[in-house]
N, C-alpha and C positions, 0 to 999 in steps of 0.2 A: 911612807914609801912602801910600795907594793913589791913583794918578792916574787918576781916572775917565775923563778925556778919552782915555786910551789904551785902557781897557777897552771903552768905548762908541764908539770912533772907527772909522776905516775898517778897522782890523785886527780888529774884533770878529768872532766866528763868524757872527753873524746877517748882517752886511754881506758877509762872504765868501761865504756861501751864496747871497745874492741876486745878487752879482756873477757867481757861477758860472752861475746861471740866465740872466742877461742875455747872458753870453758864449756860451752854448750853445743859445740859442733858435733854433728853425727856423721861419722865416716861411713860411706856406703861400701859394704864388703861384698859387692857383686858387680859383674859387668853389665852395664845397661846398653840399650841400643844407641844411645846418644854418643857412645864412645867407640863403636865398633869400626869406625873409619880410621882409628889410630894406626899410624904406619908401622908400629913395632908389635909383632905378634907376641913377643915376650911380655910386653905391657898388658896385653889382653889376657894372657895366661895368669899373671899375677892378680889382676883385677877379678877375674872369674873365680879364682881359688881363694879369695878372701884375705889376701896378704894385706897387712896394714900399711897404709901409705903415710908419707911424711905429713905432719899436721899443717893445716893452713892458717896463716896469720889472720888476725882480726880484721885488718883493713881489707884484705881480699874477700873475706866472708861478707863484709858489709857491701863490697862491690857486687857480689853475687845477688844480694838482696836488692840492690838498685836495679839490676837486670829484671828481677821479678816484678818490681814496681812499674818498670817501663812496660812490661808485658800486660799487666793489669790495666794500665792507662790506655794502651793501644787498643785493647779489646773494647774498653768503654768508649773511646773516641770513634772506633769503626761502627759500633752499634748506633751511636748518636747520628752518624752520617748516613745511616740507612742500610748498612750491611748486616748480615746475620753471622755471628761467630758462635759456634756451638762446640760441644765435646771437649772443652778445656780440660786437660790432664787425662783424657781418655787413654786407657792402656792398650798397647800393641804388644802382642806376644808371638814369638816364633819358637817352635818346638822341633828339635832335630835329635833323633835317637834318645829322647828323654832328657835332653839338655835344653833348658829354657833361657831365652833372651827376651827381656822386657824393656819397654820404654813408654813414655807418656808424651802425648802430642800437645802443642800449644792450642790447637783448635782446628775446626773445619769452617771455612768461610764460603758463603754464597752471596750472590747479588752483584758480582763483578760485571761491569759493562762489557768486558771483553769476552765473557763466556757465561752461559747459564749453568754450567756444570759446577758441582762443589769442588773446592780446592783444599788440599792440606794447607793450613796456615802455620807458618813458622816465624817466630819473632826472635830477633837478636838485637844486641846493642854493641856499639863499637866506639873506641876512642878515636881521636883525630887521625892518627897514623893508619890505623886499621881501616877506618872508613874511606880514606883516600885510596887505599889499595883496592877496596871493594869497587869504588867508582871506576877505577882503571881496568879492573880485571873481570868484573861480573861475579855473581854469587858463587857459581860452581868452581871457578878458579881461585876464589878468595880464600877458602879454607876447606881442605880435603875432608876433615871430620864433619863439618857442617853439611857438605855435599852428601856424604854417605848417609847421614841421619835423615835428611828429607826424603831421599829415594827409598830407603828401607821402610820408613813410616808410611809413605804413600803406597808401597807394595803391600804392606800388611793390612792396610785399610781398603784396598781395592780401588784406589783413586788414581786417575791418570794425570791429574793436574796439581800443581803446587804454586802457592803464592807466598813469597818470602817478604818479610818486613824487617828492615834494619834501621835502627835509630842512632843517630850521632849523640853521644852522651853529653857533649858540651853545648851543642847548638839545637838539639832536637830535630835536626834535618832528617827527613824520612826517605829511605830508599826502598822501592818495591820492585819486584820482578816476578814474572810468571815463568814457570819451568815445567816441561813435560817429563813425566816419569820415564826413566831409563831402566826398564825392567831387567835387562841382562846385567847391567852394572850392579843393581841392587842385589840380585841373586848371587853374583860373584863375590860381593862384599860379605854377604852373609856366610857363604861357603868358606871363605878365607877365615872369618872369625871363628866359626865352629871348628874348622880344621886345627886352628891354633889352640883353642881352649880345651879340646878333648885329648890333647897329648898328655902322657903320663909325666913328662918332665918339661921344664921351661924350654920353649923354642930358642933358637939363636937370637941374640940381641942385634938390633940394627946399628947401634952406636959402636964405632970402632974403638973408642977408648972412653975412660971415665971422665976425661977432660973435654969430650965432645960437647958442643953447645946444647944439644938436645938432652944429653945425659945429665947436665947440670940442673936442668929444669924438670926432670922426670920425677913423678911422685913416688916411684919405686926405686930410686937411685941407690938407696942404702942396701936394700935387700938384693938388688941386681948385681952389685959390684962387691958386696961384702959378705 
């Protein structure tokens, strides 16, 4: 008779892999362009000033890696289909009064039938609930942080056009959309982020209480409230 408690317990391969991810995670101690659309200026301040965030569990870290794998496969598939995808992980940098904000793009795509111009290419993946929301709302209403990211990247690269690619994690269904750069919006997002992070003390928090839903999920909940 097999003792399933040993097979499925702490010594199982799955838990060993997740433990490895947890032991080897590298916490980013700076604010990147991918996060400047966060609604809370206090979060931006903590991130920019190197405050330690709550550790991420191994399952979530593996989920991040799945997203990276989807991005690699998408680039491979697009190039096989005749598109050109270049500049993967190219750095974008903004400098304001000696304060730098940096980020890395997924790529620049050319060869679209709709336009001969190069487009910023952004790749995301989504679970079923999130993907259904995307189909209903469109990319820019889907996630405020993702919206800020693409417009700021496009502004930094001098591109007027954006092509987003979102893949359903369960079905591999692909959603694509072309978006025009909103320069005024991108500049305002950048200005708001720089205004927040260059303050001497943490800005006011957005959450009205520690029990607020957003506070429960915040990476800096401990330092913010305690």
